N, C-alpha and C positions, 0 to 999 in steps of 0.2 A: 504494499500500500503505499504511494507516494505522500510526499509531507503533506500535499497541498490536499486530497483525500483524508487524513487525515486530521487535517483542521477543520474540514468542513463536517465530518463525524462527530466532534468533538460540539462543534460549535449550531450543528442543527438543532439536538435537541433542547438548549436551552431558549435556541429563538421559537420555538414551536410552543417550549410551556409560557415564554412573554408573552404569545401572543394568544394565547389560549386564556390565561388569565389576568392580562393587564388589555392587549391593545382590545381584543373582541368586545370584552364587557365595556369598555370608555366609548366605541364608536355607536353599541348597541343603545346606549345610556342616550347618547345624543338625539337617534332616532326617536326613543320612549318621548325625551324632554321635547321635542315638538307633536306629539299627540295626546289627543285627550285617553291616557291610556289609566281606565278604570281596571283592577282586574277581576271585577266581580261582572264587567261583560264582556262576553268575546270581539265583539268589535270595537276599533279602534280609530277615531275619526280624526285626519291631521287638524292641528291647533295654530302652526306655524311656532309665532314667538310669542303666542296669546299666554302660554305658563308661565313664561319670562316675565311678564309683564304684569300677572296677577303675583308672581311674588312680589315683586319689586314696590305693586303697590300694595303690600301687605303690611300693614302695623306690627303685627306679631315679630315676621321676618327681623324689621329693624330693632325690635327688641330682642330679641335674640339675640342679633350683631353686637349689642349694645352689652347685654350681660356676657357674651364671648370675649367682650374688647376687656371687661373689669377683670373677669378670669384670667387673661392673659397677663394684666399690667401688676395686680396685686401677687397671683399665684409667682410670678417669676421674678419680682422682686422681693418677698418673702422665701423664696426658698434659694432663692440664691443669695441671701444676707443669713440666713439661718447653717446652709449648707457648706458657705465659706468661712464661719466661725468655727463650725465643730471640723473641718478639714485641717483649719489652721492648729485648734486645739488637739487633735489629732497628732499634730507634724511634731506637738512641741513634746509630746508623752511615747518615744519610740519603741520603749519596754514592752508597753502596757497597751500600745493599738489594734495587736492583733488579738486583743481580748475585746475590748469596745467597740470595734468595727463592726466586729458579725453582728455584735449586740444591735447597733443603729441599723442597720440595714436589715432589721427583721420587719419593720412597716412595710416594706417594697416587695416583700416576699408573701405577702398575703395578698387573699384574690380581693378584685374590687368590690365584685360582690356582697362577699364577707363584711369588708368593710362598712359598705352601705347599709348592711345588717345591721353590724356591731354599732354605727353609729344611729340606727334610731333608738338603740336601746341605751346609750350611753347618752343622747341626747334627749328622753323621754320626760317629756313633760312632769307627767306625777310622782313617777318612782325612780326616775334616772339617777345615775350619781352626780351629775355634774350639778342638776337642781338641787341636789340634798346638800352638797358643797356651799352652795348658795345660799341655802336655806340656814345653815348652820352658822354663817357668819353674818346672819340679819337681811340678805337679799334677795328678794320675790324671786320665784321660779320665772324663769323665762321661756317664751314657745319658741322653742330654738327653729325646727325645720315645720314649725307650723304656723312658725309669722311670716308674711310676705317683708317684712322688713329686714328678720334675723336670717332666714331660710338660705341666702346666697352663703353669707356669710359661716354658718353651719357646712355647707357645702364645699367652701373652702379650707377651711380649718382640717377637714377629714381628708382631702387632696393634698392640702401642704403636708399633714402627717403622715403620709402613703410617700410622697416623692422627693422631699426635701433628702431623706438619704443616697437618693442617685444622684441627685446633686453635690451631696458631699463625697461619696465615691471618685465619681468623674472628676473635680476639681481635687480631691487627696491626688487621687493617680496623676495627673497633670503636676503637682506640686512635687510631688516626688520623682519628676522626671527633670526635673529642671537644675539645671548645672551649676556647681557650688563655687567656679571661679568670679561672678558677679558680685556676690555675696561677700567673700574675701577681699574683694577689692575696696566694695563701698566700706568693712569695718576698718581698712587702713586708713581710708580717707576721712574716719569719724562719724557717720552715718548713723542717724538713729533709726530706733526701732520703725516708725512712723514713715521717716524719708525712706527707707527700705521698701517697705510695704507698698506704698503707692509708687515710687520712681522704679524698682528692681521686679519685685512679684507680679503686680498688675499687668506691667507690660508684656512680662513674657509669659503669664498666663494668658493672655489673650485670644487667642486661638482656639484655649479649653474652655474659655467663658464665651465664644463665639456657637462653638459646638453644643454645648448646655441650653444654651438660647433657643439656638434652632430646632433639638431632641424635644426639648420642654414646651414650647411653640407650638410643634406638630400634634405632642400629645393633647394639650388644651382646649386647641380645633378640634378635638374628636372625643372632647372629655362625653363618657356616654354613662355607664355603668353606675356609678357610686350616686350618679345626682335621679338616675331611672329608678333604683333600688330606695334612696332615701324620701324624693319626694315628687318624682314622675313628673318634675320640671314645673311646681306648682310650689306652694297656692296661687292659684290662677298660672301666672307664666311667668312669676318673680323668678326661677332658674333656670329655662327655659334657654339652653345653648342653639347654637346653629347647626350642631350634630343631632339633640334630641328634635329640633322644630321638622328638620329633612324626614327624619324618623316616623313620628308621628301623622305628617304628611303625608307619607307611604303608606302606613303599615295601622293606621288606627281611621285615617279617612279614606285611605283603599285608592290615593291620586297620586298613581306611581309618576305621570308627567309631570307635575306638580317638583314630588319630591324630588327628579332626575335635573327641572332646573335649580331647584333650589342647589343640589348638590354641586352643580356647574357653576353656577354665581358663586359657588364658597371654593371653588378650590381655582377657580382662577388669581383669584388677589391672594391665595396660599403661595399659588405657583412663582407669582411676581414675588413676594416676601422671600420663597426659599432662593431663589433666584438671586436676589439681592445679598441675602446672608454668603453661599456658596463664594460670590465673587469677591465680598469683603475677605472671606478665607483665606482665599486665592493670591489677592493682595500682598495681605499679611507675610505669608507665604515666600512672595518675591522679594518684601523687606529684608525680610528674614536671612535670607539668603545672599542679598546684595551686603546687608550687616558683614557676614558671615567673611 
């Protein structure tokens, strides 16, 4: 077998799988998005851009986008700060790190559906441990996931608890891979801890930070399971992100056409965002290579 045939033999299965699970569903979703596609009805008429117009004139879509934006801003900020603090603390205890790191990673290993159900119990209004502790210190019980004002906060608390260990582990890996020479140089120059952190650690950690932001942003935009179990998007639509909005359009109201249109409206800005971050990472890598 020639080298060219061997290469084709290895590439064809990969291309076939890619076409089957990515390209075909993507193009099929476009055809669905331009039809009045109700899975309860055998005949689906052509709708053109009607589904996209309905989504863009639906106030619930914009509210779901707002909820998603709040989750992006709050979760990224809180998880990054907490993850970086934990990673820096673990760096200070090299001998005990192997003990504490697996313990801190436990939340990330818990299934999200389990997190949702445990959240319902922990934040239960009448007999949950959180409200019990509040009552002990003289504070009235709060309607955590039953209140339109607190439900989103409750969701984000659970999600931050689950995903901060991932941010911590990724940043810790980045910190452990940093070269020691710059730190030795700044110590000779008399730099203090704050200057070392802001002028040495953070700049060298920037590619890892960018990677963490991309990965967490993609997951937040797909946030579904914990919200579905804990609040089902309620009370009302107070905790309904874009992913749940799309799901409900397709599988509660059976309008697959509008669900596909919503998915495309979400995917387009998401693709632009990912392209921007990847481009930024490539530019940073080029800068690092030039400095070397």
